[in-house]
Steps between C-alpha positions, in 0.01 A plus 500: 500500500634839400458829683361668191181292522427595861632854550287813487614662171537874454465578871424842644829687529613832642774755431769552765420874497138441604396598852421234758140616504474392137634152590241470776223609263597240239520219754161588642339542158617168357522292818870426463798524736798501260591766246794453264684830459599582141666773299357667189589197287338256743833368623490375856672720759347364820183388675287657772265296719248574772775425755721789385202733506406392854860544615513850354176590675617358833834679487324837512639601162336775303302238317327722249832660398695173458546337162496133413876517447544583869359169623505249213705182499770555239590137437177307448520129429435436132472214255399446138163388373664177382608405853336200664254506788758301696745786461238749614412301814870455580566873467204594720624261771867589467464878476202529740309726261130534428529565127724442200522747211505346153726688259626457144862507379497882512378503862158626392210388716285229346309376801492423870440182696424503871476244775125509453547406133729211595251379759228508237711280271581262783135477601412402143773236505338364816162504332356742754323691223271203438244323715651196663618323814848449643652160559852464638722196509831446677780385270714312751645282227522792260482375140356162598208660686454748218464218249257316728290816541466566127422135431220519756368818344501342156318190620206701636497747210549794733459847353815676623504878474852547636779281637812642665768334708671716764641496853223671696474287812587627847561151635780388269715567196321259268311649205124481466280470193248784488198404289199707404221289363151560367244536777319186389803274552689581826360215711554247222856630452580479871362145520714393205814657647430343840452157343837542331657538842588870479490744793226759462582836655216694657479876422335735745118475500512180294167320491620162373528205739684268266806353674757254368505182706861427409651825629395755763329822396696822548355835606635818338473825694359793301368525148758303306402634159558858617819396673621350173442833326675686779801275492526519123534877534620521863272795560224624726148481364398807697749721319378490142421791264124539478454532126394292207821374335312451175379858492528676163487878484475757224596845622740777419697754702824696465639293784369155424455278201249218483399349172242250386691173433239400243551813291704463177862607519578841355 
């Protein structure tokens, strides 16, 4: 998966000479918390976020008289639209940033991708955008248990929405198989996995009572699907930008440039 398919193209931008009041106005108007700072040729010179604006306000600066250049981050983390989602997640975790600016070979801004965007992609990978139920299986024997699980799923004709293997357990280092299945099949799937001798892990608020007779059932603390997302990004769910990452805007201003991505190139 490439960044170009999941970023917000042609994001709202701002000039470094703009006043902080203008940055606040843009963030409030469009429900965003990150503004790439560009020059007259749309080359990236920095980024300003809600955090810099709050810091400036708390430091008793003459807020209305300050420019974006006074508070912006001058070395934003960037990548190209051809970069992989793996690279984006790694950068967010390594650099502890909330957004990545997508630039071309001339350092001109092409898009932006935030933690919220990455979480949206991960939630789709987990199948959370579709109706279904979660089933989790311990993979104590790793590949052997994985093969047994998929054989069991095939035998009962299970409709699998998503299947991901990851280390999400709090009670050991072994990986688990996270399955999301169609609502009409979870009990049948759990019965088949139990008959195959696999350990079924119980997410919080699970309603199923299917237990393997060959191995003890394990209890996971917390919502394991959300914990999987959190560990993939190593972030806090309560600290996400509150905006639609798929938002498309069509506006114009001397200090910002947002174009319609569906419009023909000039």
